[in-house]
MARDREN-815984 format. One record per residue (C-alpha): y negated, z, x negated; chain. Coordinates in steps of 0.001 Angstrom, whole numbers. Layout:
<rs>
> c2 c3 c1 cadena
> Y Z X A $
...
</rs>
This chain:
<rs>
> c2 c3 c1 cadena
> -22453 -32905 -11020 A $
> -19796 -31091 -13017 A $
> -20857 -27499 -13726 A $
> -18834 -25189 -15937 A $
> -19516 -21743 -17372 A $
> -18357 -19868 -20432 A $
> -18970 -16227 -21370 A $
> -18178 -16187 -25074 A $
> -18152 -12573 -26165 A $
> -17041 -10735 -29262 A $
> -13865 -9574 -27523 A $
> -12862 -12310 -25084 A $
> -13808 -15839 -24102 A $
> -14080 -16216 -20318 A $
> -14401 -19593 -18604 A $
> -14946 -20706 -15018 A $
> -14627 -23968 -13092 A $
> -13996 -25346 -9607 A $
> -10747 -27063 -8684 A $
> -10978 -30851 -8757 A $
> -9793 -31261 -5158 A $
> -10142 -28035 -3200 A $
> -13318 -26661 -4803 A $
> -11784 -23217 -5280 A $
> -13329 -21413 -8248 A $
> -10818 -20724 -11002 A $
> -11264 -18669 -14129 A $
> -9374 -17489 -17182 A $
> -9823 -15932 -20583 A $
> -8412 -15685 -24073 A $
> -9186 -13316 -26979 A $
> -12098 -14093 -29284 A $
> -9807 -14715 -32229 A $
> -10196 -17863 -34326 A $
> -7913 -18091 -37353 A $
> -7843 -20860 -39921 A $
> -4905 -23194 -39323 A $
> -2325 -23044 -42125 A $
> -418 -26124 -41005 A $
> 2869 -24191 -41186 A $
> 5207 -23928 -38175 A $
> 7237 -20812 -38880 A $
> 9099 -21221 -35603 A $
> 10635 -24452 -36947 A $
> 11058 -25705 -33382 A $
> 13420 -22849 -32472 A $
> 10984 -20216 -31179 A $
> 9050 -20893 -27975 A $
> 5681 -22505 -28632 A $
> 2570 -20368 -28429 A $
> -323 -21019 -26068 A $
> -2770 -22131 -28749 A $
> -5268 -24948 -29203 A $
> -6106 -26554 -32532 A $
> -9831 -27222 -32907 A $
> -12224 -28326 -35629 A $
> -15462 -26472 -36353 A $
> -17886 -27070 -39206 A $
> -15250 -28915 -41234 A $
> -12421 -26380 -40819 A $
> -9405 -26333 -38504 A $
> -8843 -23225 -36362 A $
> -6232 -21980 -33927 A $
> -7575 -20378 -30739 A $
> -6160 -19594 -27310 A $
> -4323 -17124 -25117 A $
> -1777 -16257 -27811 A $
> -4326 -16068 -30634 A $
> -3685 -12350 -31152 A $
> -299 -13292 -32621 A $
> -2143 -15014 -35479 A $
> -3727 -11732 -36587 A $
> -2484 -9751 -39523 A $
> -866 -6352 -39095 A $
> -4267 -4791 -39789 A $
> -5696 -6470 -36662 A $
> -8671 -8121 -38364 A $
> -10393 -9325 -35189 A $
> -13505 -7358 -36133 A $
> -14299 -9691 -39035 A $
> -16580 -11830 -36823 A $
> -18736 -8953 -35542 A $
> -22195 -9952 -36754 A $
> -25672 -10504 -35364 A $
> -25496 -14239 -36177 A $
> -22198 -14799 -34353 A $
> -23479 -17936 -32576 A $
> -24063 -19654 -35938 A $
> -20522 -19130 -37234 A $
> -17750 -21744 -37213 A $
> -15613 -19212 -35332 A $
> -18043 -19266 -32398 A $
> -17933 -23060 -32228 A $
> -14138 -23006 -32503 A $
> -13868 -20547 -29601 A $
> -16257 -22617 -27486 A $
> -14213 -25741 -28102 A $
> -11057 -23824 -27255 A $
> -12602 -22965 -23887 A $
> -13460 -26634 -23381 A $
> -9821 -27508 -23987 A $
> -8656 -25018 -21341 A $
> -11239 -26306 -18862 A $
> -9797 -29796 -19299 A $
> -12881 -31900 -18537 A $
> -13842 -35059 -20409 A $
> -17478 -34740 -19381 A $
> -19603 -31768 -18275 A $
> -23078 -32209 -16782 A $
> -24192 -28581 -17141 A $
> -22634 -25824 -19208 A $
> -23918 -22302 -18487 A $
> -23460 -19652 -21177 A $
> -24967 -16281 -22027 A $
> -26351 -14160 -24854 A $
> -26892 -10414 -25315 A $
> -30321 -9397 -24062 A $
> -31752 -8543 -27488 A $
> -30532 -11866 -28938 A $
> -31668 -14011 -26026 A $
> -35198 -15029 -27034 A $
> -34213 -15531 -30661 A $
> -31001 -17508 -30201 A $
> -31142 -19346 -26842 A $
> -32605 -22643 -28086 A $
> -30357 -22727 -31142 A $
> -27276 -21986 -29059 A $
> -28166 -24676 -26523 A $
> -28408 -27237 -29331 A $
> -25011 -26104 -30630 A $
> -23298 -26529 -27255 A $
> -24818 -29827 -26132 A $
> -23246 -33004 -27465 A $
> -19832 -34478 -28156 A $
> -17083 -32062 -29153 A $
> -14146 -33815 -30798 A $
> -10621 -32451 -31028 A $
> -7988 -33256 -33669 A $
> -5623 -35874 -32266 A $
> -7152 -36005 -28779 A $
> -10160 -37250 -26837 A $
> -13593 -35702 -27049 A $
> -15526 -33649 -24492 A $
> -19153 -34484 -23774 A $
> -21533 -31696 -22742 A $
> -24723 -33284 -21404 A $
> -26834 -30173 -20910 A $
> -26599 -26401 -21387 A $
> -28390 -23468 -19796 A $
> -28426 -20154 -21658 A $
> -29181 -16960 -19708 A $
> -29029 -13214 -20511 A $
> -25431 -12027 -20165 A $
> -25971 -9212 -17624 A $
> -27746 -11695 -15357 A $
> -24355 -13190 -14621 A $
> -22987 -9909 -13282 A $
> -26181 -9358 -11305 A $
> -25937 -12801 -9688 A $
> -22224 -12449 -8948 A $
> -22662 -9127 -7172 A $
> -25729 -9956 -5103 A $
> -24938 -13551 -4238 A $
> -21356 -12963 -3162 A $
> -21251 -9394 -1843 A $
> -24661 -8673 -374 A $
> -26966 -10096 2247 A $
> -29399 -11869 -85 A $
> -32129 -12012 2567 A $
> -33428 -8598 1458 A $
> -32975 -9070 -2282 A $
> -36690 -9592 -3003 A $
> -37384 -5956 -2127 A $
> -34495 -4565 -4148 A $
> -34708 -3117 -7663 A $
> -31404 -3158 -9511 A $
> -29980 -2023 -12828 A $
> -27039 -4057 -14141 A $
> -25104 -2625 -17093 A $
> -22739 -4933 -18962 A $
> -20105 -3301 -21178 A $
> -19223 -5989 -23698 A $
> -17023 -5818 -26765 A $
> -19743 -5317 -29364 A $
> -22859 -4611 -27307 A $
> -23877 -2690 -24217 A $
> -26506 -4727 -22344 A $
> -28664 -3766 -19396 A $
> -30962 -5653 -17073 A $
> -33508 -4338 -14563 A $
> -34612 -6762 -11851 A $
> -37027 -6604 -8954 A $
> -35445 -9129 -6650 A $
> -34610 -12040 -8954 A $
> -37396 -11217 -11446 A $
> -36469 -9506 -14716 A $
> -38504 -6518 -15840 A $
> -38390 -7376 -19516 A $
> -39699 -4060 -20820 A $
> -36757 -2237 -19178 A $
> -34006 -4552 -20441 A $
> -32144 -4372 -23731 A $
> -28891 -4087 -25631 A $
> -27351 -1808 -28237 A $
> -24224 -1854 -30405 A $
> -22134 409 -28211 A $
> -19586 -1727 -26473 A $
> -15820 -1581 -26304 A $
> -15228 -2152 -30015 A $
> -16416 1394 -30772 A $
> -14317 2790 -27924 A $
> -11203 923 -29084 A $
> -11642 2096 -32668 A $
> -12050 5703 -31553 A $
> -9053 5526 -29208 A $
> -6924 4068 -32018 A $
> -7901 7045 -34197 A $
> -7060 9471 -31400 A $
> -3700 7785 -30777 A $
> -2914 8099 -34499 A $
> -3723 11804 -34430 A $
> -1842 12352 -31171 A $
> 1333 10684 -32437 A $
> 1023 11813 -36053 A $
> 1516 8218 -37223 A $
> -1110 5654 -38250 A $
> -1987 3236 -35458 A $
> -4518 388 -35831 A $
> -3634 -2213 -33198 A $
> -6830 -2555 -31167 A $
> -5321 -5365 -29131 A $
> -2670 -3014 -27738 A $
> -5347 -447 -26881 A $
> -7480 -3097 -25185 A $
> -4559 -4371 -23117 A $
> -3490 -795 -22352 A $
> -6898 18 -20882 A $
> -6522 -2898 -18452 A $
> -3096 -1522 -17481 A $
> -4305 1964 -16615 A $
> -4549 3470 -20123 A $
> -902 2918 -21022 A $
> 978 740 -23508 A $
> 4275 463 -25370 A $
> 4442 1680 -28950 A $
> 7666 1183 -30884 A $
> 9437 261 -27684 A $
> 8440 3378 -25754 A $
> 5966 3878 -22925 A $
> 2857 5699 -24102 A $
> 165 6982 -21736 A $
> -3126 7667 -23521 A $
> -5290 8525 -20499 A $
> -5531 12124 -21743 A $
> -7413 10881 -24808 A $
> -10196 9119 -22908 A $
> -12436 12226 -22542 A $
> -12286 12766 -26305 A $
> -14062 9494 -27096 A $
> -16867 10004 -24592 A $
> -19416 10843 -27296 A $
> -19631 7110 -28073 A $
> -20292 6338 -24423 A $
> -22928 9068 -24153 A $
> -24842 7681 -27151 A $
> -24849 4172 -25665 A $
> -25955 5326 -22215 A $
> -28769 7364 -23749 A $
> -30165 4066 -25061 A $
> -30114 2687 -21517 A $
> -31927 5746 -20144 A $
> -34642 5576 -22821 A $
> -35254 1898 -22059 A $
> -35069 1980 -18255 A $
> -36943 5245 -17803 A $
> -36982 6860 -14372 A $
> -34279 5710 -11981 A $
> -36299 6683 -8913 A $
> -37103 3058 -8102 A $
> -33577 1770 -8806 A $
> -31858 913 -5521 A $
> -28441 -9 -6920 A $
> -26643 246 -10263 A $
> -24031 -2437 -10980 A $
> -21521 -2040 -13821 A $
> -19723 -5129 -15144 A $
> -17761 -6195 -18203 A $
> -14315 -5563 -19595 A $
> -15113 -1943 -20451 A $
> -16368 -938 -16994 A $
> -13323 1253 -16297 A $
> -13938 3339 -19438 A $
> -17645 3791 -18831 A $
> -17896 4298 -15071 A $
> -17257 8032 -14681 A $
> -19432 8996 -17629 A $
> -22281 6753 -16500 A $
> -22164 8257 -13004 A $
> -22154 11755 -14496 A $
> -25046 11108 -16878 A $
> -27196 9187 -14411 A $
> -26312 11293 -11382 A $
> -25911 8134 -9331 A $
> -23112 6134 -7750 A $
> -22253 3007 -9713 A $
> -20874 -172 -8165 A $
> -18090 -1934 -10111 A $
> -17177 -5375 -8705 A $
> -13523 -6384 -8637 A $
> -12360 -8233 -11771 A $
> -15507 -7028 -13514 A $
> -14425 -8695 -16762 A $
> -15212 -12026 -15068 A $
> -18453 -10983 -13328 A $
> -20764 -12600 -15868 A $
> -18961 -15928 -16147 A $
> -18613 -16188 -12363 A $
> -22315 -15427 -11998 A $
> -23122 -18103 -14585 A $
> -21096 -20578 -12533 A $
> -22868 -19659 -9292 A $
> -26285 -19943 -10949 A $
> -25421 -23298 -12504 A $
> -24344 -24787 -9197 A $
> -27459 -23455 -7475 A $
> -29578 -24993 -10197 A $
> -28078 -28491 -9933 A $
> -28362 -28268 -6142 A $
> -32055 -27485 -6386 A $
> -31775 -23866 -5236 A $
> -32440 -22115 -8524 A $
> -34786 -22170 -11487 A $
</rs>
């Protein structure tokens, strides 16, 4: 049984698979940028080729992939796809097919993907229908996805942490809070063992997109020159809050405390939903924005927060673990 997982978020597309021969889990990502293909090669065969995949979605041709940010305009228009019905857009399908191309399989028995908590009940069946089937690529063979399993996004981070880092023999007696800092939404999940406590789970628009926009404003004010490149800010956060602007090193770590109001507002939504933390045994923080949120979350909640290594991949790795357990008869 070939199991694959994809965490298709507003900011990045993460994908996970096992090596064909050694079984080692491999994973990668590319930005959630899908631009209409113009059919023009401005490099004219002289410039090095970009790491892009051409895909078809709902009758249009898109370019997606690791170098997709280079297809953006100077205004960095990646935010154009931020909408509640993201899964219904041709851009979503294009990004999913781009991930299929990077995975490199001709046939997949089970694809595991996720949705924000508040969109889960509404969109899971529709998304499953969108992912299952034959996905054809311009000028190349198709990929067949036989079945799909859609789960709440923070569940992936929860599974990754507890299945790989803890002794799972005592998990039934453990109550956990998993917070997932996505690009557009902040999601949270409270579980008693492996059972979700639905009334204490939720999501809110308060993810990294708001943080990136605020940091871009602060960088503009700090330098006295307009700055709008959210991609550079996003990459800079992963590199320790530093980037290169106009060829010079620029450290913006001193600006992080100034955008904490956005984080506080988002965490207040978590507190209102979860209620008392007295019964919470462990708090796990995952997602690409974990580094920005950790200190403030610990301060507001008065609790230590666990951040797994490579937290940006926690959800997609958890999806992969859950999918393999399911096909092996160990999961629901």
